[in-house]
C-alpha positions as CSV (number, residue, x, y, z in Angstrom):
1,M,8.6,-22.5,18.8
2,R,12.1,-21.0,18.6
3,V,13.7,-17.6,18.0
4,D,16.2,-19.0,15.6
5,E,15.9,-17.0,12.3
6,G,19.7,-16.6,12.0
7,L,20.6,-20.3,12.1
8,S,21.8,-22.4,9.1
9,S,19.8,-25.3,7.8
10,T,22.2,-27.7,9.5
11,E,21.8,-26.0,12.8
12,L,18.0,-25.9,12.5
13,A,17.9,-29.6,11.7
14,A,20.0,-30.3,14.8
15,L,17.6,-28.4,17.0
16,D,14.7,-30.2,15.4
17,Q,16.2,-33.5,16.1
18,L,17.0,-32.5,19.7
19,E,13.4,-31.4,20.2
20,L,12.1,-34.7,18.9
21,E,14.4,-36.7,21.2
22,L,13.5,-34.7,24.2
23,R,9.8,-35.1,23.6
24,K,10.3,-38.8,23.6
25,L,11.4,-38.8,27.2
26,P,8.8,-39.9,29.7
27,D,6.9,-37.1,31.4
28,V,8.1,-34.4,28.9
29,L,5.1,-32.5,27.5
30,A,6.7,-29.7,25.6
31,V,10.1,-28.3,24.6
32,G,11.2,-24.8,23.5
33,F,14.4,-23.0,22.6
34,E,15.7,-19.5,22.8
35,G,18.9,-17.5,23.3
36,P,20.7,-16.8,26.6
37,A,18.1,-14.1,27.6
38,E,14.4,-14.2,27.6
39,G,13.0,-13.7,24.1
40,S,16.5,-13.4,22.6
41,S,17.5,-15.0,19.3
42,I,19.6,-18.1,19.1
43,A,22.8,-16.7,17.6
44,T,26.0,-18.5,16.5
45,D,28.3,-19.5,19.5
46,A,25.8,-18.2,22.0
47,V,24.3,-20.2,24.9
48,I,21.0,-21.9,24.0
49,T,18.3,-22.0,26.7
50,V,16.3,-25.2,26.5
51,H,12.9,-25.0,28.2
52,V,11.5,-28.4,29.2
53,F,7.9,-28.6,30.4
54,V,7.3,-31.8,32.4
55,T,4.5,-33.4,34.5
56,G,4.3,-32.8,38.2
57,T,5.4,-36.3,39.0
58,A,8.4,-36.3,36.7
59,E,11.9,-37.0,38.0
60,R,13.2,-33.5,37.2
61,A,16.8,-34.1,38.0
62,T,16.9,-37.2,35.8
63,I,15.2,-35.5,32.9
64,E,17.5,-32.4,33.2
65,Q,20.6,-34.6,33.0
66,Q,19.1,-36.5,30.0
67,A,18.5,-33.2,28.3
68,V,22.1,-32.2,28.9
69,D,23.3,-35.5,27.5
70,L,21.1,-35.3,24.4
71,G,22.1,-31.7,23.9
72,R,25.7,-32.7,23.7
73,L,25.0,-35.2,21.0
74,Y,23.2,-32.8,18.7
75,V,24.4,-29.3,19.5
76,D,28.0,-28.2,19.7
77,R,27.6,-25.2,22.1
78,P,26.7,-24.5,25.7
79,L,23.2,-25.3,26.8
80,R,21.1,-24.0,29.8
81,I,18.3,-26.3,30.8
82,A,15.2,-24.6,32.3
83,M,12.7,-27.1,33.8
84,A,9.0,-26.2,34.3
85,P,7.0,-28.6,36.5
86,E,3.4,-29.1,35.4
87,G,2.3,-29.5,39.0
88,R,1.9,-25.7,39.4
89,V,0.8,-25.0,35.9
90,E,-2.6,-24.0,34.8
91,V,-2.9,-25.2,31.2
92,A,-5.7,-24.0,28.9
93,P,-8.5,-24.8,28.8
94,V,-8.8,-24.4,32.6
95,A,-11.6,-25.5,34.8
96,A,-14.5,-23.1,35.2
97,P,-14.7,-21.1,38.4
98,A,-17.0,-22.1,41.2
99,P,-20.7,-21.0,40.8
100,G,-21.1,-17.3,41.5
101,L,-17.4,-16.7,41.2
102,H,-16.2,-14.5,38.4
103,R,-12.6,-14.3,37.1
104,P,-10.8,-11.5,35.3
105,A,-11.3,-11.8,31.6
106,L,-8.8,-11.0,28.9
107,M,-10.4,-8.6,26.4
108,E,-7.4,-7.7,24.2
109,A,-3.6,-8.0,24.0
110,A,-1.7,-6.4,21.2
111,L,1.3,-4.4,20.3
112,T,0.9,-0.6,19.9
113,P,1.1,0.6,16.2
114,D,4.8,1.5,16.6
115,G,5.6,-1.8,18.3
116,A,7.3,-0.1,21.2
117,S,4.8,-1.3,23.8
118,V,2.2,-4.0,24.3
119,E,-1.2,-3.2,25.9
120,V,-3.4,-5.7,27.7
121,T,-7.0,-5.0,28.6
122,I,-8.6,-6.9,31.5
123,A,-12.2,-6.8,32.5
124,F,-13.6,-7.7,35.9
125,E,-17.0,-7.0,37.6
126,G,-18.0,-4.3,35.1
127,E,-14.6,-2.6,35.3
128,R,-11.8,-2.5,32.7
129,A,-8.1,-1.7,33.0
130,V,-5.3,-1.4,30.5
131,G,-1.8,-2.4,31.4
132,S,1.3,-1.8,29.3
133,G,4.7,-3.4,29.0
134,P,7.7,-3.2,26.7
135,G,7.0,-4.6,23.2
136,S,10.5,-5.7,22.6
137,A,10.2,-8.9,24.7
138,L,7.3,-11.4,25.0
139,A,7.5,-10.9,28.8
140,G,6.1,-7.4,28.3
141,A,2.7,-8.9,27.7
142,A,2.9,-10.8,31.0
143,E,4.0,-7.6,32.8
144,A,1.2,-5.7,31.2
145,T,-1.3,-8.3,32.4
146,L,0.0,-7.9,36.0
147,A,-0.2,-4.1,35.6
148,A,-3.9,-4.3,34.5
149,L,-4.8,-6.5,37.5
150,R,-3.1,-4.0,39.8
151,D,-5.2,-1.2,38.3
152,L,-8.3,-3.2,38.9
153,G,-7.4,-3.3,42.6
154,W,-5.5,-6.5,43.2
155,L,-2.3,-6.4,45.2
156,M,-0.2,-8.6,43.0
157,P,2.9,-9.9,44.8
158,F,4.4,-11.4,41.6
159,T,7.1,-10.7,39.1
160,V,7.7,-12.2,35.6
161,L,10.8,-14.4,35.6
162,S,10.5,-15.6,32.0
163,C,8.3,-16.0,29.0
164,A,9.1,-18.8,26.6
165,R,7.7,-19.9,23.3
166,L,7.0,-23.7,23.1
167,T,5.2,-26.3,21.0
168,L,2.4,-28.0,22.9
169,D,0.6,-30.9,21.1
170,G,1.8,-29.5,17.8
171,K,0.5,-25.9,18.5
172,L,2.5,-22.8,19.2
173,A,2.3,-21.9,22.8
174,V,3.7,-19.6,25.5
175,L,5.0,-20.6,28.9
176,V,5.0,-17.9,31.6
177,H,7.0,-18.2,34.8
178,L,6.0,-16.0,37.7
179,A,7.7,-15.7,41.1
180,G,6.1,-14.4,44.2
181,A,4.0,-15.3,47.3
182,G,3.7,-19.0,47.8
183,G,6.4,-20.0,45.3
184,D,6.8,-20.0,41.6
185,R,3.8,-20.3,39.3
186,F,3.6,-21.4,35.7
187,G,1.0,-20.9,33.0
188,V,0.7,-22.1,29.5
189,S,-1.6,-21.0,26.6
190,A,-1.6,-21.8,22.9
191,G,-2.6,-19.4,20.2
192,A,-1.7,-16.3,18.2
193,P,-0.6,-13.6,18.4
194,P,2.0,-14.6,21.0
195,Q,1.3,-11.5,23.1
196,Q,-2.3,-12.7,23.6
197,A,-1.1,-16.2,24.4
198,A,1.4,-14.7,27.0
199,A,-1.4,-12.7,28.6
200,K,-3.7,-15.7,28.8
201,A,-0.9,-17.9,30.2
202,T,-0.3,-15.2,32.9
203,L,-4.0,-15.3,33.9
204,H,-4.0,-19.1,33.9
205,A,-1.0,-19.2,36.2
206,L,-2.9,-16.9,38.6
207,N,-6.4,-18.4,38.4
208,R,-6.4,-20.3,41.8
209,W,-4.7,-17.3,43.5
210,L,-7.3,-14.9,42.1
211,D,-10.1,-17.3,43.1
212,D,-9.4,-16.7,46.8
213,P,-12.1,-14.3,48.1
214,A,-9.7,-12.9,50.6
215,R,-7.5,-11.6,47.6
216,R,-10.3,-9.9,45.8
217,P,-9.8,-6.1,45.3
218,V,-10.6,-4.4,48.6
219,A,-13.5,-2.4,47.1
220,L,-15.2,-5.6,46.1
221,R,-14.3,-7.9,49.0
222,H,-17.6,-7.5,50.7
223,E,-19.8,-7.3,47.6
224,P,-21.5,-10.3,46.0
225,S,-20.3,-11.2,42.6
226,R,-22.7,-9.9,39.9
């Protein structure tokens, strides 16, 4: 999926063709486009960010160069290639947690009535928390998810680097890129609305980290899961 409402039909066709060619490359799973900043529109003469989601075994440098070369063939403007390795990505549907282990559950993710903020509700072990983030950018839903987890007691050493819209197996999806302890983490989730997909993708990126009993909220660390 692209934020490209202002482009002409010729420019849209060029991006469609570029996406098709990129998806033909070995180990490329999904492709997305946006403007120079996260969530920004693709405007005339502006840099286009090309998000390329690849498998964990992919030759990233080779694919990145191929993306640059293909971009020059189809798009007459500067491109920024952003690679996302699948090796650290939790993709929905994710594996179930171990027996007796509960994970935080997404209850709701939606914009406020005025659209200024996005609110994400997370439930865990009988408790609920609501986190909020700016509604102007899709990353706000990921930030709201982290805020809700912190309110539930997790010490979250992560920040949101980007949140990109993609197509994955023909479905609209969101790719979330987090940075923090242990390196970068990526999560992908398909579905609508995009704020809910972004919140799910954030949880998917963190599933294994959250599964570690040593990282449970302090108040629950010595209690059995209910």
